C-alpha positions as CSV (number, residue, x, y, z in Angstrom):
1,M,64.0,-12.3,-9.9
2,R,62.0,-10.4,-7.6
3,R,59.6,-12.9,-6.0
4,V,63.7,-15.0,-5.2
5,V,64.1,-11.9,-3.7
6,V,61.0,-11.6,-1.3
7,S,60.2,-15.3,-0.1
8,L,64.0,-14.4,1.3
9,C,63.5,-11.0,2.8
10,S,63.7,-12.2,6.8
11,F,61.9,-9.5,8.0
12,A,57.9,-10.6,8.9
13,L,55.1,-8.5,9.7
14,V,52.1,-9.2,11.9
15,L,49.5,-7.9,10.2
16,V,46.0,-6.5,11.7
17,A,43.3,-9.2,11.6
18,L,41.2,-7.0,9.0
19,T,43.4,-8.1,6.3
20,G,43.9,-11.1,7.3
21,F,47.0,-11.2,4.9
22,S,50.8,-12.2,6.3
23,T,53.6,-11.1,4.3
24,A,57.3,-10.1,4.0
25,A,58.6,-6.9,4.1
26,P,58.6,-5.2,1.2
27,P,62.3,-5.2,-0.5
28,E,64.6,-2.3,-1.8
29,V,63.5,-1.5,-4.7
30,A,63.9,1.3,-7.2
31,Y,62.5,2.6,-10.9
32,Y,65.0,2.2,-13.4
33,S,65.3,3.6,-17.3
34,M,66.4,0.0,-19.6
35,K,67.9,0.0,-23.2
36,L,68.1,-3.7,-24.4
37,P,70.3,-5.6,-26.2
38,A,69.9,-6.9,-29.8
39,G,67.5,-10.1,-29.1
40,L,65.6,-9.2,-26.0
41,T,62.3,-8.0,-26.0
42,V,60.4,-6.2,-23.3
43,A,57.6,-8.9,-23.8
44,D,60.3,-11.3,-22.6
45,L,61.1,-9.2,-19.9
46,I,57.9,-9.1,-18.6
47,Q,57.1,-13.6,-19.8
48,E,60.1,-14.3,-17.2
49,G,58.6,-12.0,-14.5
50,Y,60.4,-8.8,-14.2
51,D,58.1,-6.2,-13.2
52,V,58.1,-3.9,-15.8
53,G,56.0,-0.5,-16.0
54,H,54.5,1.8,-17.8
55,G,55.8,4.9,-20.1
56,H,53.9,4.1,-23.4
57,G,55.6,6.6,-26.1
58,S,58.9,6.3,-24.2
59,R,61.4,3.6,-23.0
60,P,59.5,1.4,-20.3
61,T,59.9,1.6,-16.6
62,L,62.1,-1.0,-14.9
63,I,60.5,-1.7,-10.7
64,A,63.2,-3.7,-9.6
65,T,66.1,-5.0,-6.7
66,P,69.5,-4.2,-6.9
67,A,69.9,-8.9,-7.5
68,E,67.5,-7.8,-10.5
69,V,69.4,-5.3,-11.6
70,E,72.8,-7.0,-11.6
71,Q,71.4,-10.1,-13.3
72,L,69.9,-7.7,-15.9
73,Q,73.1,-5.6,-16.2
74,A,75.1,-9.3,-17.2
75,R,72.7,-9.7,-20.2
76,G,73.1,-6.7,-21.7
77,V,70.7,-4.1,-20.1
78,V,71.9,-0.7,-19.3
79,L,70.1,0.8,-16.7
80,G,69.6,3.8,-15.4
81,K,67.5,4.6,-11.9
82,T,65.3,7.1,-12.4
83,G,63.9,7.5,-8.4
84,E,62.9,5.9,-5.3
85,V,60.0,3.7,-5.0
86,Y,59.0,5.1,-1.5
87,Q,58.4,8.2,-0.5
88,P,59.2,10.1,2.7
89,V,55.2,10.5,4.3
90,P,54.0,10.9,7.6
91,R,54.0,7.7,9.6
92,S,50.8,5.6,9.6
93,E,49.4,2.9,12.0
94,P,48.1,-0.3,10.8
95,G,44.7,-1.1,10.6
96,G,42.6,2.6,9.9
97,A,40.8,3.7,6.9
98,T,43.9,5.7,6.0
99,Y,47.7,4.4,5.3
100,Y,50.7,5.9,3.6
101,G,50.4,9.7,4.6
102,G,46.3,9.5,4.0
103,Y,46.1,7.0,0.9
104,H,42.2,5.1,1.8
105,T,42.4,1.3,2.8
106,T,39.6,-0.8,1.3
107,A,37.9,-0.4,4.8
108,G,38.3,3.2,4.4
109,H,36.2,3.0,0.9
110,E,33.8,1.2,2.3
111,Q,33.0,3.3,4.7
112,H,33.0,6.6,2.5
113,N,30.5,4.2,-0.1
114,A,28.2,4.1,2.5
115,E,27.9,7.1,4.1
116,V,28.0,9.0,0.8
117,A,24.6,6.6,0.1
118,T,23.8,7.3,3.3
119,A,23.5,11.1,3.2
120,H,22.2,11.7,-0.2
121,P,19.5,9.4,-0.9
122,D,18.6,11.8,-3.6
123,L,21.7,11.7,-5.6
124,V,23.4,7.9,-4.7
125,K,22.6,5.1,-5.6
126,L,25.3,1.5,-3.9
127,H,25.5,-1.6,-6.2
128,D,27.2,-5.0,-4.5
129,I,28.3,-5.6,-8.0
130,G,30.1,-8.6,-6.8
131,D,32.8,-10.7,-4.4
132,S,36.8,-10.4,-4.7
133,W,38.4,-13.8,-4.6
134,K,39.2,-14.1,-0.7
135,K,34.7,-13.5,-0.4
136,T,34.1,-16.4,-2.8
137,K,36.6,-18.9,-0.6
138,G,35.2,-18.4,2.5
139,Q,38.4,-16.1,3.5
140,G,36.5,-12.7,4.5
141,G,37.3,-10.8,1.3
142,H,35.0,-7.7,0.3
143,D,32.0,-6.9,-2.3
144,I,33.2,-5.3,-5.5
145,Q,31.1,-1.8,-4.4
146,A,29.6,0.7,-7.3
147,L,28.2,3.8,-6.9
148,C,25.7,5.3,-9.6
149,I,25.5,9.3,-8.8
150,T,22.7,10.9,-10.6
151,K,19.2,13.2,-9.3
152,L,17.7,9.5,-9.3
153,A,14.1,9.5,-11.4
154,P,12.7,6.2,-11.4
155,G,14.3,4.0,-14.0
156,D,18.1,5.5,-13.0
157,C,20.8,3.6,-11.9
158,E,19.3,0.3,-12.0
159,L,21.6,-2.9,-13.5
160,N,20.1,-2.8,-16.7
161,A,20.4,-0.6,-20.1
162,T,16.9,0.7,-20.3
163,G,17.5,3.9,-18.2
164,K,17.9,6.8,-20.4
165,K,20.7,8.9,-19.1
166,P,23.6,8.7,-20.9
167,K,26.3,7.1,-18.2
168,F,29.6,7.7,-17.7
169,V,32.3,5.3,-15.9
170,L,35.3,5.6,-13.4
171,H,37.0,2.8,-12.8
172,T,39.6,2.7,-10.2
173,Q,42.4,0.9,-8.3
174,I,42.1,-2.2,-10.3
175,H,45.7,-2.8,-9.8
176,A,46.0,-2.5,-6.0
177,R,49.6,-1.1,-6.0
178,E,48.2,2.1,-8.2
179,I,47.0,4.1,-5.4
180,V,46.5,7.4,-6.9
181,T,43.7,6.2,-8.7
182,G,41.1,5.2,-6.1
183,E,42.2,8.4,-4.4
184,I,40.9,10.3,-7.3
185,A,37.4,8.2,-7.2
186,Y,36.7,9.3,-3.3
187,R,37.8,13.2,-4.7
188,W,35.1,12.7,-7.7
189,I,32.5,11.1,-5.2
190,D,33.0,14.3,-3.0
191,L,32.7,16.6,-6.2
192,L,29.9,15.3,-7.5
193,V,27.2,14.9,-4.2
194,T,28.5,18.4,-2.7
195,S,28.6,19.8,-5.8
196,Y,24.5,19.7,-7.1
197,G,22.6,22.4,-6.4
198,A,25.5,25.1,-5.7
199,D,27.8,24.3,-9.0
200,P,25.8,24.8,-12.5
201,D,27.9,22.6,-14.5
202,I,28.2,20.0,-12.1
203,T,24.1,20.3,-11.2
204,S,23.5,19.8,-14.7
205,L,25.7,16.8,-15.4
206,L,23.9,15.0,-12.4
207,D,20.8,15.9,-14.3
208,T,21.1,14.6,-17.5
209,R,23.7,11.4,-16.5
210,E,24.2,8.5,-14.7
211,L,28.0,8.9,-13.1
212,W,28.9,5.2,-12.0
213,V,32.1,4.8,-9.8
214,V,33.7,1.7,-8.8
215,P,36.7,2.9,-6.2
216,I,38.1,-0.3,-5.6
217,A,37.8,-3.2,-8.3
218,N,40.7,-5.2,-6.5
219,P,39.9,-5.2,-2.9
220,D,41.7,-7.9,-1.8
221,G,44.8,-6.5,-3.9
222,V,44.2,-3.7,-2.2
223,D,44.4,-4.8,1.6
224,V,47.8,-6.6,0.5
225,V,48.7,-3.0,-0.3
226,A,47.7,-1.3,2.8
227,S,48.9,-4.0,5.1
228,N,52.3,-2.3,5.5
229,P,50.8,0.9,5.6
230,N,54.3,3.1,6.2
231,R,56.0,0.6,3.2
232,P,53.5,-0.3,1.1
233,V,53.7,-3.7,-0.9
234,L,53.3,-3.7,-4.7
235,Q,50.4,-5.9,-5.1
236,R,48.9,-5.3,-8.8
237,K,47.1,-8.3,-9.0
238,N,43.9,-9.9,-6.8
239,V,44.9,-12.8,-4.8
240,D,43.9,-16.1,-6.0
241,N,46.8,-18.7,-5.4
242,S,44.8,-21.2,-6.9
243,A,47.1,-21.9,-9.9
244,G,50.2,-22.5,-7.6
245,G,53.7,-22.8,-7.0
246,C,54.2,-18.9,-6.6
247,P,55.5,-17.8,-3.1
248,E,53.1,-15.5,-1.5
249,A,54.1,-12.5,-3.2
250,D,53.8,-13.1,-7.0
251,A,50.7,-15.8,-6.8
252,G,47.4,-13.6,-8.2
253,V,45.8,-12.6,-11.9
254,D,45.9,-9.5,-13.3
255,L,42.5,-8.4,-13.6
256,N,43.0,-6.1,-17.0
257,R,44.5,-9.2,-19.0
258,N,41.4,-11.5,-17.7
259,S,38.4,-10.4,-19.3
260,S,36.9,-12.4,-22.0
261,F,38.1,-9.5,-25.1
262,Q,40.9,-10.4,-27.0
263,W,42.3,-13.1,-23.8
264,D,45.5,-14.3,-24.4
265,V,47.4,-17.4,-22.4
266,R,50.6,-15.9,-23.1
267,Q,50.4,-12.8,-21.2
268,G,52.9,-14.4,-18.5
269,G,52.5,-17.6,-16.5
270,P,51.1,-18.0,-13.0
271,C,54.2,-15.9,-11.2
272,A,54.3,-13.6,-13.9
273,E,52.5,-9.7,-13.2
274,T,50.2,-10.2,-16.0
275,Y,49.0,-13.6,-15.9
276,P,45.4,-13.4,-17.7
277,G,44.3,-16.7,-15.4
278,A,43.5,-19.9,-16.2
279,K,41.2,-18.7,-18.5
280,A,39.2,-15.8,-19.3
281,V,36.9,-14.2,-16.9
282,S,38.7,-16.8,-14.3
283,E,38.0,-14.1,-11.4
284,P,35.3,-12.8,-9.4
285,E,35.6,-9.1,-9.6
286,T,35.9,-9.3,-13.1
287,V,32.4,-11.1,-13.4
288,A,31.8,-8.3,-11.8
289,M,33.6,-5.8,-13.4
290,Q,32.2,-7.1,-16.8
291,G,28.8,-7.5,-15.9
292,L,28.0,-4.4,-14.5
293,L,29.3,-3.0,-18.3
294,E,27.3,-5.2,-19.8
295,A,23.8,-4.7,-17.9
296,I,24.2,-0.6,-18.3
297,F,25.5,-0.4,-21.9
298,P,23.5,-2.0,-24.6
299,D,25.5,-4.0,-28.0
300,T,25.9,-1.1,-30.0
301,K,28.9,-2.9,-31.9
302,G,29.2,-5.7,-34.8
303,D,32.9,-8.1,-34.9
304,V,35.5,-6.5,-33.6
305,D,37.0,-4.8,-36.9
306,E,33.6,-2.8,-37.4
307,S,32.7,0.7,-36.0
308,A,30.3,1.3,-33.3
309,A,26.8,2.8,-34.3
310,S,27.1,6.1,-34.7
311,G,24.1,6.4,-31.6
312,T,26.2,4.9,-29.0
313,T,26.5,6.8,-25.9
314,G,28.5,6.4,-23.0
315,V,32.0,6.8,-21.6
316,M,34.1,5.0,-19.5
317,L,37.5,6.0,-18.0
318,S,40.0,3.2,-16.3
319,L,42.9,4.7,-14.0
320,H,46.2,3.4,-13.5
321,S,49.7,4.7,-12.6
322,F,51.8,6.0,-14.2
323,G,53.0,7.5,-17.5
324,N,50.7,10.5,-17.8
325,D,49.3,9.6,-20.9
326,I,45.6,7.8,-22.1
327,L,45.6,4.5,-23.8
328,A,42.9,4.9,-26.2
329,P,41.6,1.6,-28.4
330,Y,42.7,-1.3,-29.0
331,A,45.2,-1.9,-26.3
332,Y,45.6,-5.7,-27.9
333,T,47.1,-4.8,-31.2
334,N,48.7,-1.8,-33.5
335,A,46.5,-2.8,-36.1
336,A,43.6,0.1,-35.7
337,A,40.9,0.2,-34.5
338,P,37.5,1.1,-36.1
339,D,36.9,4.2,-34.7
340,R,40.4,5.3,-33.8
341,A,39.9,8.8,-35.4
342,A,36.8,9.9,-33.3
343,L,38.4,7.3,-30.1
344,V,42.1,9.6,-30.4
345,A,39.9,12.6,-31.1
346,L,37.9,12.7,-28.0
347,G,40.8,11.6,-26.0
348,N,43.1,14.3,-26.8
349,K,40.2,16.9,-25.7
350,M,40.4,15.0,-23.1
351,G,44.2,15.7,-22.3
352,S,44.0,19.2,-23.0
353,F,43.3,19.4,-19.6
354,T,45.6,17.1,-17.6
355,G,48.8,17.5,-20.9
356,Y,48.7,13.9,-21.5
357,P,49.3,12.6,-25.3
358,V,47.0,10.3,-26.7
359,S,48.6,6.4,-28.1
360,T,46.7,3.0,-29.3
361,G,48.1,-0.2,-29.4
362,D,51.6,-0.9,-27.6
363,G,51.7,3.3,-27.6
364,G,55.8,2.7,-29.1
365,V,57.0,0.5,-26.1
366,G,56.9,-3.2,-26.6
367,Y,54.5,-5.0,-25.2
368,F,50.3,-5.4,-25.4
369,A,47.6,-5.5,-23.2
370,P,44.6,-8.1,-24.4
371,G,42.2,-8.7,-21.7
372,S,42.0,-5.6,-20.3
373,T,38.3,-4.0,-19.1
374,D,38.3,-0.7,-21.6
375,D,39.3,-2.7,-24.9
376,W,36.7,-5.0,-23.8
377,L,34.0,-2.4,-23.1
378,Y,34.7,-1.1,-27.0
379,G,35.3,-4.0,-28.0
380,T,31.5,-5.1,-27.3
381,R,29.6,-2.5,-26.6
382,G,31.1,0.1,-28.9
383,V,31.4,2.7,-26.1
384,P,34.8,4.8,-26.0
385,A,36.6,3.4,-23.2
386,Y,40.2,5.0,-22.1
387,T,43.1,3.8,-19.6
388,F,44.8,7.0,-18.0
389,E,48.3,6.9,-17.1
390,I,48.6,9.0,-13.8
391,G,52.2,10.1,-13.0
392,P,55.6,11.4,-14.2
393,S,58.4,8.2,-13.8
394,S,60.5,10.6,-11.4
395,G,60.1,13.1,-8.8
396,P,58.0,13.1,-5.8
397,C,55.1,12.5,-7.4
398,A,56.2,9.8,-9.8
399,G,55.6,5.6,-10.5
400,F,53.3,3.9,-8.3
401,L,53.3,5.1,-4.4
402,P,53.7,9.3,-4.7
403,A,53.3,11.6,-1.8
404,Y,49.6,11.7,-0.8
405,S,50.3,15.0,-0.5
406,C,50.1,14.8,-4.8
407,V,47.1,14.0,-4.9
408,S,45.9,17.6,-4.0
409,S,48.7,19.8,-5.4
410,T,49.1,17.5,-9.1
411,F,46.8,15.2,-10.1
412,W,43.1,16.6,-9.0
413,P,43.6,19.9,-10.6
414,L,44.4,18.3,-13.4
415,L,42.0,14.9,-13.1
416,K,38.7,17.0,-12.5
417,P,38.4,19.2,-15.4
418,A,38.7,15.8,-17.5
419,L,36.4,13.7,-15.8
420,V,33.9,16.6,-16.6
421,Y,34.6,16.7,-19.8
422,A,34.5,12.8,-20.0
423,A,31.0,13.0,-17.9
424,R,29.4,15.4,-20.3
425,A,30.7,13.8,-23.9
426,A,29.2,10.8,-22.7
427,A,25.6,11.7,-24.5
428,A,27.2,11.7,-28.1
429,P,30.9,10.5,-27.9
430,Y,31.3,9.9,-31.9
431,G,29.5,13.7,-32.7
432,K,30.6,16.8,-32.4
433,L,32.8,17.7,-29.2
434,P,32.2,20.7,-27.6
């Protein structure tokens, strides 16, 4: 298993005091396609602790060490190497605001958030919506920060659902190693605050919408990722080690399985990448994000099999890596959501900018995501909410850790118009699409 190999790594990193983390050097890992023998499923491998990535609509991707490859091949799994996890990048020094060639650390995002709020008090309100796990334990940690960006008027950007402007939410880096997603949030923030008064479309958005951004939904996890600035650690979860029994590299809770909507204890044990926690909403990061969404969106939906009210407003995008696709509710079942046709239609409009296809349920891969943030928002509030899986499965811009240059060359040009469209659609997401 990956965790066994990680625990045996002999090269220890001495981390900067800012992070407070000590861990082994990342193992040699690569991406592989998989063809499973009869009687073995993707869900089985996930529950056993193997690291299986996305690939909805196609074969899933395994992230594995050479030892794991041998183990699986001995069980009859056919594996094909599709790429390297680490890309050659300019060297980064530890302890700075950036790492791995330009990606922003948690501290770098926090500095950016504060600077933007100070420089644009007429457009930006910065909220502390909760604490990270380490902060709740007095071990350092971070506040969970949310920015609300609009042309501020009385009643705007409050933590309640009484504001008159429709709301668009961009939610990123809930899985810490999915580092492109935080950079998209960073650029989205800059686009909004620098374009007001200069770009008619962006000006109109800020005049008529509340644009909420949670750039780092898992700050402790991002600290772990950035703790080796040249070969980032593949930390997916938060750092809650209270369950015990796991090597440090495998402790934590998958925050995208921890919501109170369709939470499922069967997602894996404490060492698994999809461990949902000891109970629903067990993690302070989940409390923060779910609390924000609960505060700003009114409940327009009844039971899980009932449609949202026709006048529902709002859209949320939760950015993840990788797979180049869009996942619409529900993610916990292959049964169709009651608003499936409208959800897929809106997803297809956004996908027309990115080239990503839209899927629902398990997307044909064979595993579900019960307890996800976007399912919670649609399932309890009726607000259309989507997962965007950013990035291909092969090439220099592939996987969890693409070269930083890919943000400018590939990802931002595709995502920018999709975000603008989604924010516009927040006024009437179930109405006639523009």
